[in-house]
N, C-alpha and C positions, 0 to 999 in steps of 0.2 A: 503494499499500500504504500502511495505518495507521500512526504512527510506536508504537513501545513504549509503553505508560502508564507500568508501571513501569521505572523509571531512577534513575540516582543525584540525589537532590538535596543541598541544602546544609545541612539539617536535621539539629541535634544528636542524636545516638542516644542519649546519656545521658538528655538532655532528656525523649525521647520515652519512654525505660526510667520516670523520676521518674513520669511523668503515666499510667501504666498503671494504670488501676484496680484490678484484683485483686490482692491482697496477695501472693499466693503466685506469680503470673504475673510481677509485679514483681521479686520477691525473686530469681526466677530467669532473666529477664532479666538482671539486674546480674550474677548467676553466669557464665550467658552471655558476656556481655560480655568478663570477665576470660578464661573460659575459652578464646574461639575467637581472641582477639588473643594466647595464649598460644600455642596448638596452630599456628592457621595465621600466625602473625609479619604479620599485614596490620591497618590500622586498619578500626575499623566506620564504615559508609558506610551511609544511610537510604538504601532503595531504593523509592520512592514514596511513601505515608502510613504505611507499617506494617511495612516489611520489614528488618531489618537484615542488610548482607552483608559478608562478607570476600573482598577479591580479586576479580577480574572476569576473564570469558571473554566470548571472542566465540563464535557459533556459527555454522554455516550448515545448513540443512535441504536435503533432498534437493529437495525443491520450488525452492530458490535462497533463500526468506528467510533472511535474515540478522538476526543480533540479537546485544545484550550481555548477559549477567546477571551475579549475585554466584556465584562460585563456590563458596562455604559462606553460607549464613546461617539465619536462623531470625526468628520473628512472636509476640511473646506476642499471641496472640487471646483470646478470651473464655473458650471452653470449654477450650483446652489450649493451650501452646505446639507452634508447628509447626517443627520442623528439614528444611532443606529439603538434600535430597542429590541434586543435578542429574545424578546419573550412575545413578539409583536406588538401591533398598534390596535388591534380589538376590543381589548380591555380600556385602553385609553380612549377610547372614542369621543364619549361626551366633552374629555377634558381638552382633545384634539380640536372639535367643534370647536370650542372655545379662544382657541389658539391663535389664531389671524390667520393670514395670508403662508400657505403652503401646500405640499403636495404630499399624499401618504401613499406607500405600497407595505408589502406585508409584515415587513419588521422594520421599515424606514421610516423617517418624515425627512424630506427636502424643502429648506427654507432658504429664500434667497436675501431676505435683509431682516436680521435678528430684530432688528429697531422695529420693525412693524409687528410684533407679537406681543402677547401679554404675558410681562415677565414673571409674574407671578403661577399664571399656569403652568407656561414653559418648565420651572423648575419644580412645578409638581409634575410634572411627565416624567421629566429626568429621574424626580426621585420612586416615583410608583414604578417604573421602568425597570430600575436598578433592585429594589425591594423585590417585585417579579422575579429575579434572576437569582436571589439570593434566597428567596421562598423555595424555588425549584432545584437550587444546586447551593444549600448552604455553608458547602465548607469551600472556602477561598482556594485556588488552585497555588 
C-alpha cells in the first residue's frame, strides 16, 4: 500500500502563509492561524506543501487502510481558502447557513473572503468540527 502523500512536515506555517501570493488569502490565512490556535489549542503544523493542520487523529477505514490526518485545518488556495472538516459538513448545516458567503462540499468549506463571514459562527464551526473528530477518534496521534 502506498504511503500517504499528505503528512506532517517541518516547514514553518507562518513562512508558508507569508509567501501566499493572493493578498486576501494571505490576510485570511494569518487570521486563521490565530483563530485556530485559540479555538483548537494546538500548534499549527504544515501537512504536505499546502495544508495547515491543528491536532491529529488516526483513522481506520472498513477496508483496513489506516492513516493520520489533521483534526482541523485549512489551505489558502488560489481561488478560495479551503477549510477542512474531516467529519463532514452535514451536522454543521445550521451554522453554515448563518455563516455568510461560502461554498461547501462533503467535508470542506470554501471561503473567498473571511471578512465577509460571521466570525462568531465561524469559530463555532471550527470548534464543533474539531470536537466531532475528537469524539470519533479521542486519542490524538
